[in-house]
N, C-alpha and C positions, 0 to 999 in steps of 0.2 A: 505493498498499499505505499503510493509516494504522494501526497497532499500539498498542495497550492491552497493555503489559508489565507484568504484576502477580505479586507476591508478596512473603513478609515482608523486611525487612530481614537481609541476609548472603545470598541466597539466589541473587544473582550478576547481576539485574539490568542493573548496570550494567556487569560488565564484558562479560556476554553484547551488552547494547544497542552497546556502542561497535564489537565484531565485527559486526553487524548492521549499522551504519554503512557500516564498510568493504565490505563482500558488496553492497549496494544501494545503497548513495549517496545515504540520506534522513539528514534530520538526526533525534539523538536529542536530546530536548527534558525536560529537568527542570526543575520547577516549583521548585525547590531553589535552583537555577543561574539562572531565570529573574530571582526574588526577588533573589538577593544583586547579581545585574548590575544590577534597576532602582535597587537601593540605592546603589550605586556613581556612576551615572549621575547618579541625584540625580533624574530622569523623573519627574510628578506621581502616579503608582502606587508609585513607588518610595520621596518622602516621605513617602507614607499609609503604604504596609509598616515602612519604620522605625518612625516613629513606633509601630504596633501591635507591632513587636519589643524598644524601646525600654521600653514599658509593659509587655514581660515576659505578654504576651498573644497570642494565636494571628492571625495574619493569614488577614481574611477570605475567606469565597471569593470578594466579590464582588472584590477586587484579583488574586488567585490566576485568579481565571479572564479577568480584562482583562489582564494579561500575556500568557496563553495565545492569548486571543484577537489580542494583537498579533503574538504571533511565529508563530503559523501565519498570519496575512497575509503572511508575507513571505517572498520569492519560490524561497527553495531549500527549500521547504514543498509544493510544485508537483505533486510526485511522490510525496509523502506525506511520513511523520515516525515516529516511534517517542515514543511519551508513556511516560516513566520514570518507574513511581512514582504517575501521575496519572490515573483520578480517585480520591481516597481515601474517600469515601462516595458512598451512593448519591444523594442531591442533588447530588454534583458531576459523577455518572453523568448525572444528568436536567438540569441546563445544559449540561453539554457536548453533551448530544446535540439539545440545542434550537441550540446555538452553530453545530456544524456542517449540521445542516439546514439553516438560515437559509442557510447556506454551498454547500448543493449538494456538502453530502461526507457520508462516513460512515465509521464505526468498520473496517476489515475485516476485524480477527484483534484478538481480546484472546485474549492467551497468560499461563495460568501456571504457574511454574516452580516445582514441588515441592521441596520439600527438608525433611528429617527435625530436628526440633527442635535436635536436640543438638546435629545438625552445623548448623544455624543459630550454635548460642550457640560453638560452637570456632568458625567462620570470623570470627567477631564479635571475640570472644577477643582472635584472631591477629591481626586486622585492629589491634586497637587496642595491640595492643606494638610492632608497627611502626611504627604512625601517632603512637603517644604518647599515646593519648585515655586517659585517667584513667577520664572519665566511663560508659567500657564496661568493666562488673563482672557478672559471672552475672544479677546481682540485675536490674539496670537492661534486661541484655539481654530476661532472661522475662518483665521488664514489658512490653516492644518487643512480644514477640511476641503476648502478654496483649491489648496495644492494638490490636496489628493483627488479631488473630482478631475480635476484636467489632465494631472499626469498619470497616478495610478489608476484608475477608474477604466480606461482601456484594459487593461490588462484585463477583467472580466469579461468582456468582449471577444477577446484573445481565446481564451477557453471554452468560450458559448461557443464561436464557432467551427471548436475543434469537439461540441457534445463533450467535454467532459464540468461546463457550469455547474452547479448546484447552489439555488442563493437560501439562506440557511435565516427566519426571522431570528434576530441577537436581541430580542427582548424579551424581557423575565427572569426569573430567577436563574442561577445559575447551570441548578438541574434540568430547567426544563430547556435552556439551552442547550447542555450537552447531549439530552434526549435525544432531541432535535439532528444534530450531529452525528449522533452515533446509528440512526437511524437511515441517513443517508449511507453513512459507511458500510452498515449492515454487522 
């Protein structure tokens, strides 16, 4: 089972991915986590990523995909994995598909968590209070939603065209959303 988990910031991707890890015994792979680990380890790709971040630039797709390729080659991914928040754009979709094709693999499920925008804003602002994130205010959250709609939401169309996309309603209790997800995955 190779899953792409999509949805706007605050839709519950990370929370639900952790529950899916427990249920199915496959790893959750977050590119943000991969970047932080590579920088901390000082790996060649981590050094390149750190240089970009220190310069205030976005880490290039080549670096992110290189880290992802390394991660997908590890033994714990043999039975599948959950890509949490990746791919983020259509170019990454194409490259990921090519990379998986070369490895004789393919994404089996693309799941998009749908959540009302006002609920996303409420969730992120609540998380900001709990975690002391001063940079998460309503204006920045709504801007992140716009960036998501412009850049990342088209990824859902990519997987829909391949017949892989299922939308799951992300409102309700954690357990209700998880039940909807597991119904999709079987």
